[in-house]
C-alpha positions as CSV (number, residue, x, y, z in Angstrom):
1,M,-57.2,55.0,-63.9
2,S,-56.7,57.0,-67.0
3,T,-56.3,55.5,-70.5
4,N,-52.7,56.7,-70.5
5,G,-52.1,55.0,-67.2
6,K,-53.4,51.7,-68.6
7,E,-51.3,52.1,-71.7
8,Q,-48.2,52.7,-69.5
9,I,-48.9,49.5,-67.5
10,S,-49.3,47.6,-70.8
11,A,-46.0,49.0,-72.1
12,A,-44.2,48.2,-68.8
13,L,-45.6,44.7,-68.7
14,E,-44.4,44.0,-72.3
15,L,-40.9,45.1,-71.4
16,H,-41.1,43.1,-68.2
17,Q,-42.0,40.0,-70.1
18,L,-39.2,40.6,-72.6
19,G,-36.7,40.7,-69.7
20,K,-36.0,44.4,-70.1
21,L,-36.2,44.9,-66.4
22,T,-34.5,48.3,-66.1
23,E,-36.8,49.9,-68.7
24,A,-39.9,48.3,-67.1
25,E,-38.8,49.5,-63.7
26,D,-38.6,53.1,-64.9
27,I,-42.2,53.0,-66.2
28,Y,-43.5,51.3,-63.1
29,T,-41.9,54.0,-61.0
30,E,-43.3,56.7,-63.2
31,I,-46.8,55.1,-62.9
32,L,-46.6,54.9,-59.1
33,N,-45.4,58.5,-58.8
34,V,-48.7,59.5,-60.4
35,Y,-51.0,56.7,-59.2
36,P,-49.5,55.5,-55.9
37,E,-52.6,53.4,-55.1
38,N,-52.6,51.5,-58.3
39,A,-52.7,47.9,-57.1
40,D,-51.7,46.3,-60.4
41,A,-48.6,48.4,-60.8
42,L,-47.7,47.7,-57.2
43,N,-48.0,44.0,-57.7
44,L,-46.1,44.0,-61.0
45,F,-43.3,46.1,-59.5
46,G,-43.1,43.6,-56.6
47,L,-42.7,40.8,-59.0
48,L,-40.0,42.7,-60.8
49,K,-38.2,43.1,-57.4
50,I,-38.3,39.3,-57.0
51,Q,-36.5,39.0,-60.3
52,N,-33.9,41.5,-59.2
53,N,-33.2,39.5,-56.1
54,Q,-34.9,42.1,-53.8
55,P,-37.5,39.9,-52.2
56,Q,-37.9,42.0,-49.1
57,E,-38.7,45.1,-51.2
58,A,-41.1,42.9,-53.2
59,V,-43.0,42.0,-50.1
60,S,-43.7,45.6,-49.2
61,Y,-45.0,46.5,-52.6
62,I,-47.2,43.4,-52.9
63,E,-48.6,43.8,-49.4
64,K,-49.7,47.3,-50.3
65,A,-51.4,46.0,-53.5
66,I,-53.3,43.5,-51.3
67,E,-54.4,46.2,-48.9
68,I,-55.9,48.0,-51.9
69,K,-57.3,45.0,-53.8
70,P,-57.1,41.6,-52.2
71,C,-57.2,38.8,-54.8
72,A,-55.9,35.4,-55.7
73,Y,-53.2,36.7,-58.0
74,F,-51.7,39.1,-55.5
75,Y,-51.7,36.6,-52.7
76,E,-49.8,34.2,-55.0
77,S,-47.3,36.9,-55.8
78,L,-46.8,37.6,-52.1
79,G,-46.3,33.9,-51.5
80,R,-43.6,33.9,-54.1
81,A,-41.9,36.9,-52.5
82,Y,-42.0,35.3,-49.1
83,S,-40.6,32.1,-50.5
84,E,-37.7,34.0,-52.1
85,N,-37.1,35.6,-48.7
86,Y,-37.0,32.2,-47.0
87,N,-40.0,33.1,-44.9
88,L,-41.8,29.8,-45.7
89,N,-44.5,29.9,-43.1
90,N,-45.7,33.2,-44.4
91,A,-45.4,31.9,-48.0
92,I,-47.6,28.9,-47.1
93,E,-50.3,31.1,-45.6
94,C,-50.3,33.4,-48.7
95,F,-50.7,30.5,-51.1
96,K,-53.5,29.1,-48.9
97,K,-55.2,32.5,-49.0
98,S,-54.9,32.6,-52.8
99,L,-56.5,29.2,-53.0
100,E,-59.5,30.5,-51.1
101,F,-60.2,32.7,-54.2
102,N,-59.5,30.0,-56.8
103,Q,-59.1,26.3,-56.0
104,D,-58.2,25.3,-59.6
105,N,-54.9,27.2,-60.0
106,F,-52.2,24.6,-60.6
107,D,-49.3,27.1,-60.1
108,V,-50.5,28.0,-56.6
109,W,-50.9,24.3,-55.6
110,F,-47.4,23.6,-57.0
111,N,-45.9,26.6,-55.2
112,L,-47.6,25.7,-51.9
113,A,-46.3,22.1,-52.2
114,L,-42.8,23.4,-52.9
115,A,-43.0,25.7,-49.8
116,Y,-44.0,22.7,-47.7
117,K,-41.1,20.7,-49.2
118,N,-38.6,23.5,-48.5
119,N,-40.0,23.8,-45.0
120,M,-39.3,20.1,-44.4
121,Q,-43.1,19.3,-44.1
122,F,-42.8,16.4,-46.5
123,D,-46.1,14.7,-45.8
124,K,-48.1,17.9,-46.4
125,S,-46.0,18.5,-49.5
126,I,-46.8,15.1,-50.9
127,E,-50.5,15.6,-50.3
128,T,-50.4,19.0,-52.0
129,Y,-48.5,17.8,-55.0
130,Q,-51.1,15.1,-55.4
131,I,-53.8,17.8,-55.6
132,A,-51.7,19.6,-58.3
133,L,-51.5,16.3,-60.2
134,S,-55.3,16.1,-60.2
135,I,-55.2,19.3,-62.2
136,E,-52.2,18.5,-64.4
137,P,-51.7,14.7,-64.3
138,D,-48.8,14.7,-66.7
139,N,-46.7,17.5,-65.1
140,S,-43.1,16.4,-65.0
141,A,-42.0,18.9,-62.4
142,V,-44.5,17.6,-59.9
143,Y,-43.3,14.0,-60.3
144,F,-39.7,15.2,-60.0
145,N,-40.3,17.0,-56.8
146,L,-42.3,14.1,-55.4
147,A,-39.4,11.8,-56.2
148,N,-37.0,14.1,-54.5
149,I,-39.1,14.1,-51.3
150,Y,-39.3,10.3,-51.2
151,E,-35.6,10.1,-51.6
152,R,-35.2,12.5,-48.7
153,K,-37.6,10.3,-46.7
154,G,-35.4,7.3,-47.3
155,D,-37.8,5.6,-49.7
156,T,-35.6,5.1,-52.8
157,Y,-38.0,2.7,-54.5
158,S,-40.9,5.3,-54.5
159,A,-38.4,7.9,-55.6
160,I,-37.5,5.8,-58.6
161,E,-41.2,5.4,-59.5
162,Y,-41.7,9.1,-59.5
163,Y,-38.4,9.9,-61.3
164,E,-39.5,7.5,-64.0
165,K,-42.8,9.3,-64.3
166,A,-41.0,12.6,-64.5
167,N,-38.9,11.2,-67.3
168,K,-42.0,9.8,-69.1
169,Y,-43.9,13.1,-69.1
170,N,-40.9,15.3,-69.5
171,K,-41.1,18.2,-71.9
172,N,-37.6,19.6,-71.5
173,Y,-38.1,20.1,-67.7
174,N,-34.6,19.6,-66.1
175,D,-33.9,16.7,-68.5
176,N,-30.4,16.2,-67.3
177,D,-31.4,16.5,-63.6
178,I,-34.1,13.8,-64.0
179,H,-31.6,11.3,-65.6
180,Y,-28.9,12.2,-63.1
181,S,-31.2,11.7,-60.1
182,L,-32.6,8.5,-61.6
183,G,-29.0,7.2,-61.9
184,I,-28.3,8.0,-58.3
185,S,-31.4,6.3,-57.1
186,Y,-30.8,3.1,-59.1
187,L,-27.3,3.0,-57.9
188,K,-28.5,3.3,-54.3
189,I,-30.4,0.0,-54.8
190,K,-27.4,-1.5,-56.6
191,D,-29.1,-1.7,-60.0
192,F,-25.9,-0.9,-61.9
193,E,-27.3,-1.6,-65.4
194,K,-29.8,1.2,-65.2
195,G,-28.0,3.3,-62.7
196,L,-24.7,3.7,-64.6
197,K,-26.6,4.6,-67.8
198,H,-28.5,7.4,-66.2
199,Y,-25.5,8.5,-64.1
200,E,-23.7,9.4,-67.2
201,Y,-25.8,12.6,-67.2
202,R,-23.7,13.8,-64.3
203,Q,-21.4,15.2,-67.0
204,S,-23.9,17.9,-67.5
205,K,-23.4,19.1,-63.9
206,D,-21.4,22.3,-63.3
207,F,-18.4,20.6,-61.7
208,A,-17.9,18.1,-64.6
209,I,-18.3,20.9,-67.1
210,L,-15.8,23.0,-65.3
211,C,-13.2,20.2,-65.4
212,Q,-13.8,19.0,-68.9
213,T,-14.5,22.2,-70.8
214,L,-12.3,24.6,-68.9
215,Q,-9.4,22.6,-67.5
216,Y,-9.0,20.3,-70.4
217,K,-10.1,22.9,-73.0
218,D,-9.9,21.5,-76.5
219,M,-8.6,18.1,-75.5
220,M,-12.0,16.6,-75.1
221,T,-13.0,17.5,-78.7
222,S,-9.8,16.6,-80.3
223,K,-10.2,12.9,-79.8
224,P,-13.2,10.5,-79.4
225,L,-14.6,9.3,-76.1
226,W,-13.5,5.8,-75.4
227,N,-16.4,3.3,-75.7
228,G,-14.9,0.5,-73.6
229,K,-13.7,-1.6,-76.6
230,P,-10.1,-2.9,-76.7
231,M,-7.5,-0.6,-78.3
232,P,-4.4,-2.7,-78.0
233,D,-2.0,-0.3,-79.8
234,K,-3.5,2.9,-78.6
235,T,-3.2,5.4,-75.7
236,I,-6.2,6.3,-73.5
237,F,-6.4,9.4,-71.4
238,V,-8.3,9.1,-68.2
239,Y,-9.0,12.3,-66.1
240,Y,-10.7,13.2,-62.8
241,E,-14.0,15.0,-63.0
242,S,-15.5,15.4,-59.5
243,A,-14.6,15.3,-55.8
244,L,-11.6,13.8,-54.1
245,G,-13.5,10.8,-52.7
246,D,-14.7,10.0,-56.2
247,T,-11.2,9.9,-57.5
248,L,-10.0,7.6,-54.8
249,M,-13.0,5.3,-55.2
250,Y,-12.8,4.9,-59.0
251,A,-9.0,4.7,-59.2
252,R,-9.5,0.9,-58.7
253,Y,-10.7,0.7,-62.3
254,L,-7.5,2.0,-63.9
255,H,-5.9,-1.4,-64.2
256,L,-8.9,-2.6,-66.2
257,V,-8.3,0.1,-68.7
258,K,-4.6,-0.8,-68.9
259,E,-5.6,-4.3,-69.9
260,M,-7.4,-3.0,-73.0
261,C,-4.8,-0.6,-74.5
262,A,-1.1,0.0,-74.9
263,K,-0.9,2.9,-72.5
264,V,-3.0,4.8,-70.0
265,L,-2.4,8.4,-69.1
266,F,-4.2,9.5,-65.9
267,K,-4.6,13.0,-64.6
268,P,-5.7,13.2,-60.9
269,Q,-6.2,16.2,-58.7
270,Y,-2.9,17.8,-57.7
271,C,-3.1,16.6,-54.1
272,F,-3.1,12.9,-55.3
273,I,-0.1,13.1,-57.7
274,D,2.5,11.8,-55.2
275,L,0.2,9.1,-53.8
276,F,-0.7,7.7,-57.2
277,K,2.9,7.9,-58.4
278,E,3.8,5.8,-55.3
279,N,1.3,3.1,-56.4
280,D,1.3,1.0,-59.5
281,F,-1.8,1.3,-61.5
282,G,0.0,0.6,-64.8
283,T,-0.6,4.2,-65.7
284,E,1.5,7.3,-66.4
285,I,0.5,10.0,-64.0
286,I,0.0,13.4,-65.6
287,D,1.0,16.2,-63.2
288,S,0.7,20.0,-63.3
289,K,4.0,20.3,-65.1
290,T,2.6,18.7,-68.2
291,L,0.9,21.1,-70.6
292,P,-2.4,20.0,-72.2
293,Q,-0.9,20.2,-75.7
294,D,1.8,17.8,-74.7
295,V,-0.6,15.1,-73.7
296,V,-0.8,12.7,-76.7
297,F,-3.6,10.2,-76.7
298,D,-6.1,8.4,-79.0
299,A,-9.2,8.3,-76.9
300,H,-10.3,9.8,-73.6
301,I,-12.7,9.0,-70.8
302,P,-13.8,10.5,-67.5
303,L,-12.6,8.3,-64.6
304,M,-16.2,7.7,-63.3
305,S,-17.4,6.5,-66.7
306,I,-15.1,3.4,-66.8
307,P,-17.5,1.0,-65.1
308,Y,-20.3,2.1,-67.4
309,V,-18.4,1.5,-70.7
310,L,-17.1,-1.8,-69.4
311,G,-20.6,-2.9,-68.4
312,L,-19.7,-3.7,-64.8
313,N,-22.0,-4.3,-61.8
314,T,-21.8,-4.7,-58.0
315,E,-20.6,-8.3,-58.4
316,Q,-17.7,-7.0,-60.4
317,I,-16.2,-4.4,-58.1
318,P,-12.5,-5.0,-58.2
319,L,-10.0,-4.6,-55.4
320,S,-12.4,-4.1,-52.6
321,E,-9.9,-5.1,-49.9
322,R,-6.9,-2.9,-50.8
323,Y,-5.5,-1.1,-53.8
324,L,-3.4,1.7,-52.3
325,K,-0.4,1.7,-50.0
326,G,1.4,4.5,-48.2
327,N,5.0,5.5,-48.8
328,S,7.2,3.2,-46.7
329,D,9.7,5.9,-45.7
330,K,6.9,8.3,-44.7
331,I,5.2,5.5,-42.7
332,K,8.4,5.0,-40.7
333,T,8.8,8.7,-40.1
334,Y,5.2,9.1,-38.9
335,K,5.6,6.0,-36.7
336,G,8.7,7.4,-35.0
337,K,7.2,10.8,-34.4
338,Y,3.6,10.1,-33.4
339,F,2.9,6.3,-33.1
340,N,5.5,5.0,-30.7
341,T,3.0,3.5,-28.3
342,Q,1.3,0.2,-27.6
343,K,-2.1,1.9,-27.2
344,F,-4.9,1.3,-29.6
345,K,-4.6,4.1,-32.2
346,I,-7.7,5.7,-33.5
347,G,-7.9,8.5,-36.1
348,I,-11.0,10.7,-36.3
349,K,-12.3,13.2,-38.8
350,W,-15.6,15.1,-38.4
351,K,-15.8,17.7,-41.2
352,G,-15.5,17.7,-44.9
353,N,-16.1,20.3,-47.6
354,T,-18.6,22.7,-45.9
355,A,-19.5,24.2,-49.3
356,H,-22.0,21.4,-49.7
357,A,-23.4,18.4,-47.8
358,L,-23.7,20.0,-44.4
359,S,-25.6,17.0,-43.3
360,R,-22.4,15.0,-43.2
361,I,-20.7,17.1,-40.6
362,L,-20.2,15.3,-37.3
363,P,-20.4,17.0,-33.9
364,L,-16.9,16.8,-32.4
365,K,-18.4,16.8,-28.9
366,S,-20.0,13.4,-29.6
367,F,-16.5,11.9,-29.7
368,Y,-15.7,13.1,-26.2
369,R,-16.8,9.9,-24.4
370,F,-14.8,7.8,-26.8
371,F,-11.7,9.5,-25.6
372,D,-12.3,8.1,-22.1
373,F,-11.6,4.5,-23.2
374,P,-8.4,3.3,-21.5
375,D,-5.3,2.3,-23.5
376,T,-6.3,4.3,-26.5
377,Q,-4.6,7.2,-28.3
378,F,-6.8,9.4,-30.6
379,Y,-5.5,11.3,-33.5
380,S,-7.1,14.1,-35.5
381,L,-7.1,13.6,-39.3
382,Q,-8.9,16.9,-39.7
383,K,-7.3,19.4,-42.1
384,G,-8.5,22.9,-43.0
385,D,-12.0,24.0,-41.9
386,G,-12.9,22.3,-38.6
387,I,-9.4,22.0,-37.2
388,E,-9.9,25.0,-35.0
389,E,-12.4,23.0,-33.0
390,L,-9.6,21.2,-31.3
391,E,-8.8,24.4,-29.4
392,N,-12.0,23.9,-27.4
393,L,-11.3,20.4,-26.3
394,P,-11.3,19.8,-22.6
395,K,-7.7,19.8,-21.2
396,D,-8.0,16.2,-20.1
397,Y,-8.1,14.9,-23.6
398,N,-4.8,14.4,-25.4
399,I,-5.7,14.3,-29.1
400,I,-2.6,14.4,-31.4
401,N,-3.2,16.7,-34.3
402,L,-1.9,15.0,-37.5
403,G,-3.9,17.1,-39.9
404,E,-1.6,20.0,-39.6
405,T,1.3,17.8,-40.9
406,F,-0.5,16.8,-44.1
407,K,0.7,18.5,-47.3
408,D,-1.1,16.0,-49.6
409,F,-2.7,12.6,-49.6
410,S,0.7,10.9,-49.7
411,D,1.2,12.2,-46.2
412,T,-2.3,11.4,-45.1
413,A,-1.9,7.8,-46.3
414,A,1.4,7.3,-44.6
415,A,0.0,8.5,-41.3
416,M,-3.2,6.4,-41.6
417,E,-1.1,3.2,-42.2
418,N,0.0,3.5,-38.6
419,L,-3.6,3.6,-37.2
420,D,-5.6,0.6,-35.9
421,L,-9.0,2.2,-36.7
422,I,-10.4,5.3,-38.4
423,I,-13.8,6.8,-37.4
424,C,-15.0,9.6,-39.7
425,N,-17.8,11.2,-41.6
426,D,-18.5,10.6,-45.3
427,T,-15.4,12.3,-46.7
428,S,-12.3,11.6,-48.8
429,V,-10.5,10.2,-45.7
430,A,-13.1,7.4,-45.6
431,H,-12.3,6.5,-49.2
432,L,-8.6,6.6,-48.5
433,A,-9.0,4.3,-45.5
434,G,-11.0,1.9,-47.6
435,A,-8.4,2.0,-50.4
436,L,-5.6,1.4,-47.9
437,G,-7.5,-1.6,-46.4
438,K,-7.6,0.1,-43.0
439,P,-10.5,-0.7,-40.7
440,C,-12.8,2.3,-40.9
441,W,-16.2,3.2,-39.4
442,I,-18.1,5.8,-41.5
443,M,-20.8,7.8,-39.8
444,L,-23.6,8.5,-42.4
445,P,-26.5,11.0,-42.4
446,F,-30.1,9.8,-42.9
447,V,-29.9,10.4,-46.6
448,Q,-26.5,9.1,-47.5
449,N,-24.5,9.2,-50.7
450,W,-25.6,6.5,-53.2
451,R,-22.3,4.6,-53.0
452,W,-23.1,3.4,-49.4
453,H,-26.4,2.0,-50.7
454,N,-29.5,1.5,-48.5
455,D,-29.6,-2.0,-47.2
456,T,-26.3,-2.8,-45.7
457,S,-24.0,-1.9,-42.8
458,Y,-21.0,-2.8,-44.8
459,S,-19.8,-1.5,-48.2
460,P,-19.3,-3.6,-51.3
461,W,-16.7,-1.0,-52.3
462,Y,-14.5,-1.5,-49.2
463,K,-14.6,-4.7,-47.3
464,N,-12.8,-3.1,-44.3
465,V,-15.5,-0.4,-43.9
466,K,-18.4,-0.6,-41.5
467,L,-21.3,1.9,-41.9
468,F,-23.3,3.6,-39.1
469,K,-26.4,5.4,-40.4
470,Q,-28.7,8.0,-38.8
471,N,-32.2,6.6,-38.1
472,E,-33.7,10.0,-38.5
473,P,-32.5,13.3,-40.1
474,D,-30.1,15.5,-38.2
475,N,-29.9,13.2,-35.2
476,W,-26.5,11.6,-34.6
477,D,-27.3,10.0,-31.2
478,N,-28.0,6.5,-32.6
479,V,-24.9,6.6,-34.8
480,F,-22.5,7.5,-32.0
481,N,-24.3,5.2,-29.5
482,A,-23.9,2.2,-31.9
483,A,-20.2,3.1,-32.6
484,Y,-19.5,3.5,-28.9
485,E,-20.9,0.1,-28.1
486,E,-19.0,-1.4,-31.0
487,L,-15.7,0.2,-29.8
488,K,-16.4,-1.0,-26.3
489,T,-16.7,-4.6,-27.6
490,L,-13.6,-4.2,-29.8
491,L,-11.5,-3.0,-27.0
492,G,-12.7,-5.6,-24.6
493,N,-14.3,-3.2,-22.2
494,T,-17.4,-4.1,-20.3
């Protein structure tokens, strides 16, 4: 290659490293127009395509570079391109090929382990990460990924061990994520002292930031964060920060805040306003009609931080039997319309927010054999996404669709008060059932949310709840089999 060509690559690479991708791309294109067989330019152009979210184009450029000059670096690049293209099997083979040229490259071992992890080959990933640690024994990212794998394998204690090492060796690698993950793992094993402390880092997560910095705007900086100390003549503003189930679960702590101040203002999600106004938490409910500048308070706190600032633990979970009730008039209305039967009344829900936690979705077909129990009436509590599945039910099954009648959680609560049992996935309905004191069976995935813990079939948060957990990922058979046998016993069927 000519001197000018080398200078062009150097200039393009400098722009590339500075993040000036458009300028770098122009030079790479110019080089390849003159030197179409230049392997270095092809590889670098492929890497730029990865950064531009064009992994398929990246593959074609890097493969051509390898045809011209096979080497460790190019195979590593191709592995990255395949990883970005979700072709993990090919990515794994490329990283292995790179290691044939150079066994001491930490980055390649790390990327190979990550590809195994994303390909659900956890044991191979662990083995490969250990090799990476033999090269860089103080690498925080490796420990973090190992911890995540052990958590996904259901080994929370090993996960904690590796999260702690990730934290020990951390040099600004995902600092918030390490603490947040540590908090979740400690909470899973019911170590509230450590868990709640680390769990405070959840406020760095996108959803919390969205709520606190955008929705509440300048309110959070205008007054101090409440530290849990008594403020007998002051007003404390409590606000939701996360998902619907979290709000239902943590609402039990509001009365403890009221005991420590003159007045509590509480802002829940819009769908909870009527429900919380119908229940006495000793708080004033802030609804959408109230402008932020009209909310006057002396200190504020996110709802889920209350147990932390109060220094509570699993032995101090209040109101685990019941702390919500449905609207009496609505209860009667629902009873007259839908529940005028002596049959055993069971509500089901199988799908939650499909934007995340897809592992929580239940197969509706697995409920079909439940519908055959005599003297039972089943009700769908499904609302929104998933309700369309009722259209495919066999005609022999008469499932009453309550979900289409729900405008907010006040309606849902009133309907559920008429049920004898709720069977559902891990969703806000499960928390509502628990808060209402209704018998509820929750079907949980292999890696469940921290609040259901690891070692029990019951919940310390809701005494009326029974937990059924997968014994292996993505297989609901044991869960539905256990629930079916439990229901058979409950109904007196043999």
